[in-house]
Each structure stands twice: as C-alpha cells, then as structure tokens.
N, CA, C and O of each residue as an XYZ file, in Angstrom:
916
protein
N      28.927     29.482     90.425
C      29.051     28.110     89.921
C      27.658     27.527     89.671
O      26.762     27.695     90.498
N      27.473     26.853     88.554
C      26.171     26.294     88.215
C      25.847     25.125     89.140
O      26.733     24.522     89.745
N      24.546     24.821     89.235
C      24.136     23.752     90.134
C      24.611     22.397     89.609
O      24.780     22.232     88.401
N      24.829     21.425     90.499
C      25.278     20.094     90.079
C      24.248     19.415     89.174
O      23.045     19.648     89.295
N      24.735     18.588     88.281
C      23.827     17.761     87.489
C      23.145     16.741     88.398
O      21.943     16.501     88.288
N      23.928     16.147     89.295
C      23.394     15.185     90.260
C      23.774     15.630     91.664
O      24.938     15.915     91.948
N      22.773     15.685     92.540
C      23.024     16.007     93.944
C      22.287     14.988     94.811
O      21.085     14.774     94.657
N      23.027     14.367     95.719
C      22.454     13.363     96.617
C      22.719     13.802     98.049
O      23.832     14.207     98.385
N      21.705     13.722     98.880
C      21.848     14.090    100.283
C      21.202     13.037    101.181
O      20.039     12.671    101.013
N      21.990     12.569    102.132
C      21.474     11.692    103.179
C      20.901     10.374    102.697
O      19.899      9.898    103.232
N      21.532      9.775    101.681
C      20.986      8.549    101.097
C      21.194      7.368    102.048
O      22.298      7.131    102.539
N      20.108      6.637    102.294
C      20.159      5.463    103.159
C      19.498      4.285    102.455
O      18.480      4.432    101.779
N      20.107      3.104    102.634
C      19.539      1.899    102.010
C      19.869      0.687    102.863
O      21.032      0.411    103.157
N      18.819     -0.038    103.257
C      18.976     -1.260    104.032
C      18.206     -2.375    103.340
O      17.065     -2.188    102.918
N      18.843     -3.537    103.228
C      18.195     -4.704    102.631
C      17.867     -5.707    103.735
O      18.606     -5.856    104.708
N      16.747     -6.383    103.556
C      16.361     -7.435    104.489
C      16.825     -8.774    103.935
O      16.417     -9.171    102.844
N      17.661     -9.461    104.670
C      18.186    -10.748    104.241
C      17.838    -11.811    105.280
O      17.346    -11.498    106.364
N      18.098    -13.064    104.936
C      17.840    -14.149    105.881
C      18.696    -13.995    107.132
O      18.312    -14.421    108.222
N      19.863    -13.378    106.956
C      20.766    -13.189    108.093
C      20.424    -11.941    108.902
O      21.039    -11.674    109.934
N      19.430    -11.174    108.424
C      19.044     -9.960    109.123
C      19.189     -8.737    108.242
O      19.359     -8.853    107.028
N      19.123     -7.573    108.848
C      19.210     -6.315    108.102
C      20.635     -6.055    107.652
O      21.578     -6.215    108.426
N      20.792     -5.648    106.383
C      22.099     -5.300    105.830
C      22.033     -3.864    105.336
O      21.393     -3.586    104.322
N      22.683     -2.959    106.033
C      22.685     -1.549    105.660
C      23.937     -1.245    104.842
O      25.056     -1.481    105.298
N      23.741     -0.717    103.623
C      24.879     -0.424    102.746
C      25.108      1.069    102.567
O      26.224      1.488    102.258
N      24.074      1.878    102.755
C      24.211      3.328    102.654
C      23.695      3.962    103.933
O      22.583      3.679    104.378
N      24.522      4.830    104.523
C      24.188      5.435    105.811
C      24.344      6.961    105.722
O      25.211      7.539    106.379
N      23.525      7.590    104.931
C      23.601      9.040    104.827
C      24.636      9.514    103.826
O      25.361     10.474    104.090
N      24.714      8.849    102.673
C      25.697      9.214    101.646
C      25.322     10.540    100.980
O      24.156     10.781    100.670
N      26.322     11.391    100.767
C      26.154     12.688    100.098
C      27.065     12.739     98.868
O      28.177     12.210     98.882
N      26.570     13.388     97.801
C      27.352     13.447     96.569
C      26.859     14.580     95.674
O      25.654     14.790     95.531
N      27.798     15.306     95.073
C      27.504     16.272     94.015
C      28.412     15.977     92.828
O      29.608     15.743     93.006
N      27.852     15.985     91.615
C      28.644     15.840     90.396
C      28.226     16.937     89.433
O      27.041     17.124     89.157
N      29.206     17.652     88.931
C      28.956     18.774     88.035
C      29.080     18.367     86.575
O      29.659     17.326     86.263
N      28.544     19.177     85.691
C      28.636     18.933     84.248
C      30.103     18.809     83.834
O      30.943     19.602     84.261
N      30.400     17.825     83.012
C      31.751     17.629     82.510
C      32.695     16.948     83.472
O      33.877     16.792     83.166
N      32.199     16.535     84.636
C      33.049     15.917     85.660
C      32.883     14.405     85.621
O      31.760     13.901     85.598
N      33.992     13.683     85.614
C      33.972     12.229     85.601
C      34.511     11.741     86.940
O      35.682     11.938     87.265
N      33.638     11.104     87.704
C      33.940     10.719     89.077
C      33.979      9.197     89.191
O      33.062      8.512     88.737
N      35.029      8.678     89.790
C      35.139      7.252     90.037
C      34.517      6.876     91.368
O      34.530      7.668     92.310
N      33.973      5.673     91.450
C      33.365      5.154     92.681
C      33.955      3.778     92.941
O      33.787      2.861     92.137
N      34.647      3.635     94.067
C      35.262      2.359     94.403
C      34.765      1.881     95.749
O      34.152      2.630     96.509
N      35.040      0.626     96.026
C      34.620      0.012     97.276
C      34.513     -1.485     97.069
O      34.299     -1.931     95.942
N      34.657     -2.275     98.127
C      34.583     -3.735     97.980
C      33.193     -4.184     97.551
O      32.220     -3.440     97.666
N      33.120     -5.409     97.056
C      31.820     -5.977     96.692
C      30.900     -5.966     97.908
O      31.309     -6.305     99.018
N      29.659     -5.573     97.678
C      28.699     -5.512     98.766
C      28.718     -4.220     99.551
O      27.975     -4.069    100.520
N      29.572     -3.270     99.138
C      29.677     -2.014     99.892
C      28.559     -1.035     99.568
O      28.349     -0.071    100.304
N      27.836     -1.270     98.468
C      26.707     -0.396     98.141
C      26.865      0.412     96.873
O      26.056      1.300     96.603
N      27.908      0.118     96.074
C      28.129      0.891     94.846
C      26.931      0.790     93.907
O      26.435      1.804     93.415
N      26.469     -0.428     93.662
C      25.335     -0.602     92.748
C      24.072      0.022     93.324
O      23.269      0.591     92.585
N      23.891     -0.079     94.627
C      22.718      0.529     95.260
C      22.727      2.036     95.074
O      21.688      2.643     94.815
N      23.895      2.633     95.205
C      24.019      4.077     95.007
C      23.701      4.455     93.568
O      22.980      5.422     93.321
N      24.240      3.693     92.617
C      23.991      3.979     91.200
C      22.519      3.788     90.849
O      21.948      4.592     90.112
N      21.905      2.739     91.369
C      20.493      2.488     91.065
C      19.602      3.582     91.640
O      18.614      3.980     91.023
N      19.958      4.062     92.822
C      19.190      5.168     93.402
C      19.406      6.444     92.602
O      18.453      7.165     92.307
N      20.656      6.722     92.250
C      20.963      7.932     91.480
C      20.275      7.912     90.125
O      19.870      8.955     89.611
N      20.143      6.709     89.540
C      19.495      6.572     88.239
C      17.989      6.421     88.313
O      17.336      6.170     87.300
N      17.431      6.572     89.514
C      15.978      6.496     89.730
C      15.421      5.128     89.376
O      14.273      4.999     88.950
N      16.255      4.104     89.559
C      15.823      2.730     89.316
C      15.331      2.062     90.589
O      14.543      1.117     90.538
N      15.798      2.554     91.736
C      15.376      2.038     93.033
C      15.027      3.197     93.949
O      15.535      4.308     93.798
N      14.154      2.917     94.898
C      13.809      3.915     95.909
C      14.670      3.675     97.149
O      14.589      2.599     97.742
N      15.482      4.631     97.552
C      16.226      4.470     98.802
C      15.271      4.539     99.987
O      14.116      4.939     99.840
N      15.755      4.151    101.151
C      14.922      4.211    102.353
C      14.786      5.638    102.864
O      13.791      5.985    103.501
N      15.780      6.455    102.585
C      15.737      7.863    103.001
C      16.736      8.636    102.155
O      17.640      8.055    101.553
N      16.564      9.947    102.116
C      17.493     10.791    101.376
C      16.826     11.510    100.220
O      15.683     11.223     99.864
N      17.557     12.447     99.642
C      17.040     13.260     98.536
C      17.954     13.118     97.327
O      19.178     13.165     97.450
N      17.344     12.943     96.156
C      18.075     12.838     94.895
C      17.591     13.949     93.983
O      16.408     14.013     93.648
N      18.494     14.816     93.584
C      18.157     15.951     92.730
C      18.918     15.836     91.422
O      20.140     15.694     91.418
N      18.192     15.897     90.309
C      18.794     15.826     88.976
C      18.484     17.124     88.244
O      17.322     17.459     88.018
N      19.533     17.848     87.877
C      19.398     19.139     87.197
C      18.472     20.083     87.971
O      17.646     20.789     87.393
N      18.638     20.070     89.291
C      17.869     20.973     90.137
C      16.472     20.507     90.486
O      15.768     21.176     91.242
N      16.059     19.375     89.951
C      14.715     18.855     90.225
C      14.783     17.756     91.272
O      15.511     16.778     91.097
N      14.046     17.902     92.339
C      13.979     16.872     93.367
C      13.167     15.699     92.826
O      11.965     15.810     92.583
N      13.855     14.569     92.643
C      13.211     13.398     92.042
C      12.856     12.338     93.083
O      12.420     11.241     92.734
N      13.040     12.664     94.340
C      12.900     11.667     95.404
C      11.511     11.038     95.451
O      11.381      9.840     95.702
N      10.480     11.833     95.211
C       9.111     11.343     95.395
C       8.301     11.300     94.101
O       7.070     11.287     94.142
N       8.970     11.278     92.973
C       8.258     11.211     91.702
C       7.594      9.841     91.529
O       8.095      8.837     92.035
N       6.474      9.807     90.817
C       5.880      8.522     90.502
C       6.688      7.836     89.401
O       7.584      8.440     88.812
N       6.366      6.576     89.128
C       7.181      5.788     88.199
C       7.180      6.373     86.784
O       8.196      6.326     86.090
N       6.050      6.919     86.363
C       5.987      7.507     85.024
C       6.944      8.692     84.910
O       7.660      8.822     83.917
N       6.955      9.550     85.922
C       7.841     10.712     85.894
C       9.305     10.298     86.023
O      10.177     10.895     85.391
N       9.575      9.290     86.830
C      10.953      8.792     86.970
C      11.452      8.253     85.637
O      12.595      8.495     85.249
N      10.589      7.522     84.940
C      10.944      6.991     83.624
C      11.226      8.125     82.643
O      12.156      8.046     81.841
N      10.425      9.167     82.713
C      10.590     10.320     81.832
C      11.932     11.012     82.078
O      12.625     11.389     81.133
N      12.290     11.176     83.347
C      13.577     11.790     83.685
C      14.730     10.918     83.198
O      15.699     11.422     82.630
N      14.624      9.615     83.421
C      15.683      8.699     82.966
C      15.872      8.790     81.459
O      16.999      8.894     80.974
N      14.782      8.750     80.729
C      14.858      8.732     79.273
C      15.478     10.019     78.727
O      16.229      9.990     77.752
N      15.158     11.141     79.359
C      15.605     12.435     78.852
C      16.967     12.855     79.375
O      17.626     13.699     78.768
N      17.401     12.282     80.489
C      18.532     12.873     81.205
C      19.667     11.915     81.514
O      20.812     12.351     81.640
N      19.385     10.604     81.641
C      20.363      9.671     82.205
C      20.699      8.559     81.221
O      19.818      7.995     80.572
N      21.997      8.254     81.121
C      22.469      7.114     80.345
C      23.102      6.092     81.270
O      23.726      6.452     82.268
N      22.943      4.811     80.939
C      23.454      3.737     81.791
C      24.381      2.810     80.999
O      24.114      2.477     79.844
N      25.471      2.405     81.646
C      26.340      1.357     81.109
C      26.567      0.347     82.227
O      26.924      0.715     83.346
N      26.354     -0.941     81.910
C      26.502     -1.982     82.915
C      27.701     -2.880     82.592
O      28.310     -2.775     81.527
N      28.022     -3.768     83.544
C      29.137     -4.696     83.331
C      28.850     -5.596     82.137
O      29.745     -5.878     81.341
N      27.622     -6.042     82.013
C      27.202     -6.853     80.869
C      26.395     -5.965     79.929
O      25.524     -5.219     80.376
N      26.674     -6.037     78.656
C      26.197     -5.026     77.700
C      24.687     -4.986     77.518
O      24.135     -3.927     77.217
N      23.997     -6.128     77.696
C      22.532     -6.185     77.553
C      22.068     -5.670     76.184
O      21.026     -5.022     76.084
N      22.831     -5.955     75.146
C      22.397     -5.580     73.801
C      21.302     -6.534     73.323
O      21.242     -7.688     73.748
N      20.445     -6.042     72.443
C      19.402     -6.886     71.864
C      20.041     -7.766     70.790
O      20.528     -7.244     69.787
N      20.050     -9.086     70.977
C      20.839     -9.970     70.102
C      20.374    -10.015     68.652
O      21.166    -10.303     67.755
N      19.093     -9.730     68.416
C      18.572     -9.848     67.046
C      18.784     -8.581     66.227
O      18.501     -8.565     65.029
N      19.276     -7.525     66.857
C      19.491     -6.250     66.172
C      20.973     -6.008     65.928
O      21.830     -6.510     66.655
N      21.254     -5.233     64.894
C      22.633     -4.848     64.606
C      23.125     -3.839     65.635
O      22.343     -3.306     66.422
N      24.431     -3.583     65.621
C      24.995     -2.547     66.496
C      24.310     -1.213     66.225
O      23.954     -0.491     67.156
N      24.126     -0.892     64.956
C      23.493      0.365     64.578
C      22.091      0.476     65.159
O      21.727      1.509     65.720
N      21.311     -0.577     65.028
C      19.931     -0.538     65.510
C      19.863     -0.528     67.036
O      18.956      0.078     67.608
N      20.811     -1.193     67.702
C      20.848     -1.158     69.161
C      21.047      0.263     69.677
O      20.510      0.632     70.722
N      21.819      1.056     68.943
C      22.080      2.437     69.357
C      20.960      3.367     68.899
O      20.675      4.369     69.554
N      20.331      3.038     67.781
C      19.254      3.889     67.253
C      17.950      3.720     68.029
O      17.188      4.676     68.174
N      17.688      2.515     68.528
C      16.389      2.217     69.132
C      16.021      3.140     70.294
O      14.906      3.662     70.299
N      16.895      3.372     71.280
C      16.481      4.273     72.369
C      16.202      5.695     71.903
O      15.411      6.406     72.522
N      16.835      6.108     70.834
C      16.558      7.436     70.286
C      15.158      7.490     69.681
O      14.443      8.481     69.832
N      14.779      6.417     68.995
C      13.455      6.368     68.389
C      12.369      6.298     69.460
O      11.293      6.875     69.303
N      12.663      5.577     70.562
C      11.715      5.529     71.677
C      11.509      6.929     72.249
O      10.419      7.273     72.706
N      12.587      7.738     72.216
C      12.505      9.109     72.730
C      11.876     10.072     71.740
O      11.693     11.249     72.053
N      11.537      9.580     70.530
C      10.814     10.416     69.575
C      11.591     10.861     68.365
O      11.050     11.589     67.532
N      12.846     10.452     68.231
C      13.643     10.862     67.077
C      13.248     10.023     65.860
O      12.859      8.864     66.006
N      13.346     10.595     64.680
C      13.006      9.864     63.458
C      14.015      8.733     63.217
O      15.134      8.756     63.730
N      13.588      7.749     62.427
C      14.450      6.599     62.140
C      15.765      7.044     61.509
O      16.828      6.570     61.908
N      15.712      7.937     60.542
C      16.930      8.379     59.859
C      17.844      9.152     60.801
O      19.051      8.912     60.838
N      17.270     10.079     61.561
C      18.082     10.872     62.483
C      18.733      9.976     63.538
O      19.888     10.179     63.912
N      17.975      8.981     64.013
C      18.504      8.062     65.019
C      19.641      7.234     64.443
O      20.662      7.034     65.101
N      19.470      6.753     63.219
C      20.524      5.940     62.618
C      21.753      6.787     62.279
O      22.883      6.313     62.394
N      21.539      8.016     61.869
C      22.674      8.900     61.572
C      23.505      9.144     62.829
O      24.733      9.070     62.788
N      22.840      9.434     63.943
C      23.584      9.665     65.181
C      24.248      8.377     65.652
O      25.385      8.401     66.125
N      23.553      7.262     65.525
C      24.137      5.978     65.915
C      25.409      5.702     65.124
O      26.419      5.275     65.684
N      25.352      5.946     63.831
C      26.525      5.716     62.984
C      27.687      6.614     63.401
O      28.838      6.179     63.412
N      27.385      7.875     63.746
C      28.430      8.803     64.181
C      29.077      8.333     65.469
O      30.303      8.319     65.578
N      28.269      7.948     66.447
C      28.800      7.496     67.727
C      29.630      6.227     67.572
O      30.711      6.115     68.151
N      29.133      5.280     66.799
C      29.873      4.032     66.602
C      31.197      4.288     65.889
O      32.205      3.649     66.192
N      31.191      5.212     64.951
C      32.431      5.572     64.260
C      33.428      6.190     65.232
O      34.619      5.880     65.179
N      32.951      7.065     66.122
C      33.827      7.685     67.110
C      34.434      6.645     68.053
O      35.508      6.859     68.616
N      33.747      5.532     68.218
C      34.230      4.470     69.095
C      34.988      3.387     68.327
O      35.237      2.307     68.861
N      35.351      3.671     67.091
C      36.153      2.739     66.301
C      35.392      1.567     65.727
O      35.988      0.533     65.427
N      34.069      1.707     65.564
C      33.241      0.593     65.098
C      32.579      0.878     63.749
O      31.533      0.309     63.437
N      33.177      1.745     62.965
C      32.577      2.119     61.689
C      32.334      0.912     60.796
O      31.326      0.853     60.092
N      33.250     -0.051     60.822
C      33.122     -1.226     59.955
C      32.278     -2.334     60.587
O      32.099     -3.396     59.992
N      31.764     -2.087     61.784
C      31.036     -3.147     62.497
C      29.577     -2.770     62.753
O      28.880     -3.459     63.498
N      29.117     -1.685     62.144
C      27.785     -1.169     62.473
C      26.653     -2.141     62.160
O      25.624     -2.132     62.835
N      26.835     -2.974     61.146
C      25.749     -3.872     60.748
C      25.929     -5.285     61.286
O      25.231     -6.208     60.867
N      26.865     -5.452     62.212
C      27.068     -6.747     62.851
C      26.155     -6.876     64.071
O      25.906     -5.904     64.784
N      25.666     -8.090     64.293
C      24.891     -8.363     65.496
C      25.845     -8.614     66.664
O      27.015     -8.927     66.444
N      25.362     -8.481     67.904
C      26.233     -8.634     69.059
C      27.066     -9.919     69.056
O      28.237     -9.900     69.436
N      26.470    -11.024     68.632
C      27.203    -12.300     68.640
C      28.394    -12.289     67.682
O      29.293    -13.122     67.800
N      28.402    -11.356     66.741
C      29.496    -11.249     65.778
C      30.581    -10.275     66.244
O      31.556    -10.039     65.530
N      30.410     -9.714     67.438
C      31.345     -8.731     67.968
C      32.112     -9.305     69.146
O      31.618    -10.192     69.843
N      33.312     -8.806     69.368
C      34.080     -9.201     70.543
C      33.467     -8.567     71.791
O      32.598     -7.701     71.695
N      33.924     -9.004     72.947
C      33.408     -8.442     74.189
C      33.645     -6.946     74.294
O      32.771     -6.193     74.725
N      34.850     -6.521     73.890
C      35.152     -5.097     73.922
C      34.303     -4.307     72.950
O      33.877     -3.193     73.254
N      34.052     -4.882     71.771
C      33.204     -4.201     70.786
C      31.765     -4.106     71.274
O      31.110     -3.081     71.088
N      31.275     -5.165     71.895
C      29.917     -5.140     72.435
C      29.785     -4.031     73.489
O      28.777     -3.326     73.539
N      30.813     -3.890     74.325
C      30.728     -2.872     75.367
C      30.824     -1.475     74.776
O      30.231     -0.539     75.313
N      31.554     -1.314     73.688
C      31.585     -0.014     73.007
C      30.207      0.336     72.440
O      29.792      1.494     72.479
N      29.512     -0.654     71.921
C      28.146     -0.423     71.438
C      27.254      0.008     72.604
O      26.425      0.907     72.461
N      27.429     -0.638     73.752
C      26.638     -0.276     74.929
C      26.919      1.165     75.366
O      26.012      1.875     75.800
N      28.171      1.589     75.249
C      28.534      2.972     75.588
C      27.855      3.937     74.614
O      27.299      4.957     75.022
N      27.908      3.601     73.319
C      27.248      4.444     72.319
C      25.756      4.540     72.601
O      25.167      5.616     72.500
N      25.149      3.420     72.951
C      23.711      3.411     73.261
C      23.414      4.302     74.462
O      22.426      5.037     74.462
N      24.272      4.239     75.493
C      24.047      5.035     76.704
C      24.122      6.530     76.430
O      23.455      7.323     77.094
N      24.938      6.911     75.449
C      25.131      8.328     75.154
C      24.303      8.807     73.961
O      24.388      9.971     73.568
N      23.508      7.915     73.393
C      22.801      8.229     72.149
C      21.814      9.381     72.300
O      21.656     10.186     71.382
N      21.153      9.465     73.441
C      20.147     10.514     73.649
C      20.734     11.755     74.298
O      20.005     12.576     74.855
N      22.062     11.893     74.226
C      22.762     13.066     74.789
C      22.357     13.318     76.242
O      21.888     14.405     76.580
N      22.541     12.301     77.104
C      22.166     12.479     78.505
C      23.054     13.518     79.182
O      24.174     13.776     78.741
N      22.553     14.096     80.231
C      23.355     15.014     81.035
C      24.123     14.268     82.118
O      25.107     14.775     82.657
N      23.659     13.045     82.435
C      24.273     12.236     83.483
C      24.501     10.833     82.957
O      23.594     10.216     82.399
N      25.723     10.325     83.138
C      26.067      8.960     82.741
C      26.422      8.174     83.995
O      27.263      8.598     84.787
N      25.774      7.023     84.170
C      26.049      6.137     85.297
C      26.573      4.812     84.755
O      25.913      4.160     83.945
N      27.760      4.417     85.203
C      28.394      3.199     84.691
C      28.750      2.287     85.860
O      29.464      2.691     86.778
N      28.250      1.061     85.819
C      28.463      0.097     86.898
C      29.416     -0.995     86.418
O      29.013     -1.908     85.697
N      30.678     -0.894     86.823
C      31.719     -1.840     86.408
C      31.720     -2.032     84.889
O      31.623     -3.166     84.420
N      31.826     -0.960     84.115
C      31.672     -1.074     82.662
C      32.761     -1.898     81.973
O      32.582     -2.327     80.833
N      33.887     -2.123     82.656
C      34.945     -2.946     82.051
C      35.214     -4.196     82.876
O      36.203     -4.892     82.649
N      34.338     -4.480     83.833
C      34.589     -5.575     84.769
C      34.563     -6.954     84.146
O      35.060     -7.906     84.747
N      33.996     -7.089     82.954
C      33.889     -8.399     82.309
C      34.913     -8.577     81.189
O      34.815     -9.505     80.387
N      35.908     -7.664     81.144
C      36.871     -7.671     80.044
C      38.280     -7.924     80.556
O      38.579     -7.688     81.727
N      39.145     -8.406     79.665
C      40.543     -8.608     80.045
C      41.210     -7.245     80.223
O      40.699     -6.239     79.731
N      42.359     -7.202     80.931
C      42.983     -5.913     81.262
C      43.252     -5.003     80.071
O      42.988     -3.803     80.145
N      43.767     -5.545     78.987
C      44.087     -4.714     77.830
C      42.824     -4.135     77.208
O      42.775     -2.952     76.871
N      41.801     -4.976     77.058
C      40.540     -4.505     76.492
C      39.857     -3.525     77.438
O      39.254     -2.547     76.997
N      39.954     -3.789     78.750
C      39.375     -2.880     79.743
C      39.922     -1.478     79.580
O      39.174     -0.501     79.592
N      41.235     -1.386     79.428
C      41.863     -0.074     79.295
C      41.386      0.641     78.041
O      41.103      1.839     78.072
N      41.297     -0.098     76.931
C      40.863      0.511     75.675
C      39.412      0.975     75.758
O      39.081      2.070     75.303
N      38.553      0.150     76.333
C      37.138      0.514     76.442
C      36.967      1.700     77.382
O      36.177      2.605     77.112
N      37.714      1.693     78.491
C      37.623      2.821     79.415
C      38.065      4.115     78.737
O      37.434      5.156     78.917
N      39.129      4.056     77.972
C      39.587      5.256     77.266
C      38.512      5.767     76.316
O      38.311      6.975     76.190
N      37.816      4.838     75.643
C      36.708      5.228     74.767
C      35.596      5.904     75.550
O      35.088      6.952     75.151
N      35.224      5.294     76.668
C      34.165      5.843     77.510
C      34.543      7.225     78.018
O      33.746      8.161     77.957
N      35.758      7.343     78.517
C      36.230      8.602     79.085
C      36.249      9.704     78.028
O      35.764     10.811     78.263
N      36.817      9.388     76.857
C      36.956     10.397     75.804
C      35.603     10.859     75.281
O      35.392     12.053     75.072
N      34.682      9.916     75.069
C      33.380     10.286     74.511
C      32.558     11.056     75.546
O      31.891     12.034     75.208
N      32.605     10.615     76.806
C      31.890     11.341     77.857
C      32.439     12.753     77.999
O      31.686     13.708     78.188
N      33.761     12.874     77.905
C      34.388     14.190     78.019
C      33.965     15.096     76.868
O      33.657     16.269     77.081
N      33.947     14.560     75.658
C      33.554     15.368     74.499
C      32.111     15.830     74.609
O      31.783     16.945     74.204
N      31.252     14.991     75.150
C      29.845     15.351     75.266
C      29.558     16.197     76.504
O      28.454     16.722     76.649
N      30.530     16.333     77.391
C      30.366     17.201     78.556
C      29.391     16.694     79.590
O      28.786     17.480     80.319
N      29.231     15.367     79.662
C      28.283     14.825     80.631
C      28.922     14.756     82.017
O      30.146     14.757     82.152
N      28.083     14.697     83.028
C      28.524     14.354     84.376
C      28.480     12.830     84.460
O      27.467     12.221     84.116
N      29.570     12.209     84.914
C      29.629     10.749     84.910
C      30.052     10.217     86.273
O      30.947     10.759     86.922
N      29.391      9.149     86.688
C      29.757      8.422     87.901
C      30.039      6.986     87.477
O      29.155      6.290     86.977
N      31.283      6.548     87.683
C      31.732      5.255     87.168
C      32.209      4.383     88.326
O      33.233      4.669     88.947
N      31.463      3.319     88.614
C      31.871      2.365     89.645
C      32.841      1.366     89.031
O      32.593      0.838     87.947
N      33.940      1.107     89.722
C      34.936      0.186     89.182
C      35.762     -0.423     90.304
O      35.958      0.185     91.356
N      36.242     -1.640     90.059
C      37.217     -2.262     90.956
C      38.642     -1.958     90.513
O      39.598     -2.229     91.239
N      38.776     -1.395     89.321
C      40.091     -1.173     88.738
C      40.652      0.165     89.224
O      40.279      1.221     88.715
N      41.536      0.114     90.195
C      42.070      1.335     90.789
C      42.946      2.105     89.812
O      43.031      3.330     89.891
N      43.594      1.404     88.896
C      44.429      2.086     87.907
C      43.565      2.940     86.988
O      43.915      4.084     86.696
N      42.443      2.397     86.531
C      41.536      3.169     85.693
C      40.909      4.307     86.496
O      40.762      5.423     85.998
N      40.546      4.016     87.732
C      39.920      5.043     88.566
C      40.829      6.243     88.767
O      40.360      7.377     88.860
N      42.124      5.991     88.835
C      43.069      7.073     89.111
C      43.139      8.101     87.993
O      43.674      9.192     88.191
N      42.603      7.768     86.810
C      42.622      8.704     85.681
C      41.394      9.619     85.666
O      41.310     10.530     84.842
N      40.451      9.382     86.566
C      39.239     10.205     86.585
C      39.503     11.513     87.330
O      40.534     11.671     87.984
N      38.559     12.443     87.222
C      38.747     13.758     87.827
C      38.897     13.665     89.339
O      39.711     14.372     89.933
N      38.127     12.808     89.946
C      38.276     12.510     91.369
C      37.660     11.154     91.628
O      36.879     10.645     90.824
N      38.020     10.574     92.761
C      37.560      9.228     93.087
C      37.017      9.229     94.512
O      37.627      9.778     95.430
N      35.853      8.598     94.673
C      35.230      8.462     95.983
C      35.175      6.988     96.347
O      35.037      6.124     95.480
N      35.285      6.715     97.632
C      35.163      5.340     98.105
C      34.006      5.226     99.074
O      33.790      6.112     99.901
N      33.263      4.139     98.974
C      32.173      3.871     99.911
C      32.746      3.145    101.121
O      33.266      2.034    101.011
N      32.643      3.785    102.261
C      33.186      3.223    103.496
C      32.149      3.350    104.589
O      31.746      4.456    104.950
N      31.719      2.222    105.113
C      30.707      2.203    106.173
C      29.455      2.987    105.777
O      28.824      3.635    106.612
N      29.109      2.917    104.503
C      27.883      3.559    104.033
C      27.996      5.018    103.702
O      27.010      5.651    103.323
N      29.208      5.575    103.841
C      29.441      7.000    103.537
C      30.417      7.117    102.376
O      31.234      6.226    102.145
N      30.323      8.229    101.649
C      31.259      8.506    100.570
C      32.392      9.379    101.093
O      32.166     10.409    101.729
N      33.618      8.942    100.807
C      34.792      9.686    101.243
C      35.761      9.818    100.074
O      35.802      8.932     99.220
N      36.542     10.895    100.006
C      37.571     11.004     98.967
C      38.569      9.860     99.089
O      38.993      9.508    100.190
N      38.939      9.288     97.954
C      39.925      8.204     97.944
C      41.320      8.813     97.869
O      41.589      9.690     97.047
N      42.180      8.345     98.722
C      43.574      8.769     98.721
C      44.407      7.670     98.087
O      44.488      6.560     98.614
N      45.025      7.977     96.960
C      45.802      6.978     96.248
C      46.998      6.545     97.095
O      47.730      7.396     97.599
N      47.209      5.236     97.260
C      48.326      4.751     98.093
C      49.681      5.193     97.536
O      50.720      4.871     98.112
C-alpha cells in the first residue's frame, strides 16, 4: 500500500485564554490516502479548525509530527511551508474569500499564475473547472453577481486549480441553506473524487458527512471513528 498523502502523529494544541489554558488536541493521529474523502465532525471549539490549520501548515502545533507525501513538514521554515502549501494543498473555507474585483474566471486562474502557469493555460483550466461545477455561463461574473452557492463553487474550483494532492475544507457548506449545501457538497465530492485527491472535510452536517468514505470525530482531543446513530 502506498504511503498516506497526509500523516499526523501525536498532534497537540493548547491555547492561552483569559480563563486559562484550553487544550483542544491531545495526541491526535490521522492518515489519509490518495482518493480518500474523510469527514471530520465535533462540536464547536473541539479543535476541528486547529487540526485543519496544522495539517495545512498554517499553524504550528505545540507537539506532534505532520507528514505530507512522505515529507516531514513539522519543522520547516515559513518559506518551505508556503512552498509545500502552494504545490500540494488546496483549501476551502466556510466563507469563500474570493477577490471581489476579479471575475470568477480570474479568481480561479490567479493561484495558478502565482504557481508559474501562463495566463492562457491558467484561464483554460479555470474555465474547465468552472464548467464542471455548472458555472460555464457565470465565468465572467464578479462574486457580488453570484449567489452564495455559486461563490462557494468558485472557491472549490480555486482550491483544486493547482491539482493539489490534499484538499482541506473547513465547514465548506456551513454558510449555505440546506438545499444549496447539498448541491455544493455534491460538487465538491464529485470533483475531488475525479481528481483523486485526499480530502479532509470538517462539517457540522452529519447527513453530508455520512456520504464520505469514513468519518472521524474529535473527542477529548483525540480522533475516533464516528459511529452513525
């Protein structure tokens, strides 16, 4: 069996608050393989975002090892962490964070150009991804001209534009109504599956989570398999 795309061992994270120390991760372990879509559930404040930020090399945990494609990234400097993120990891957040002055097409093309792709190649891939997400007629619209679900589809296309090996999604449908949430999740799931990425998706929506390959819950700082009621 090939090595995991993402491997986490002994992850620990404690925050200092006015009320004292708040520990959210207590030795969390996780492996995700290529093509596997894993759900992450847990109550607010349980550490889901902390786990995703550590896995995406956006935050330094207090202890533990994070390995991406066999490379130990735990002690990399910021320049190297940025390089790994740009080449390997895609992010989708609850709020789309699209650039308001750019079209949907340009929002998806821009990260590709930052990674070194030509303007034409970046726009061609952006157009393909947006079309796959049902936005062929909306490519030249700015975010303010798009619905919430359409904006989130653009964010998904942007996250997958550089063909990442790992996709991290933090409540990607949490700001949408139930019907739109389901449609956007289906888009995310189908496109991630077609691209064969390893995906970790944090969500409060247990119905959506139940459609993933497996689901983990954060309990007392540890990851455990979720048993559907």
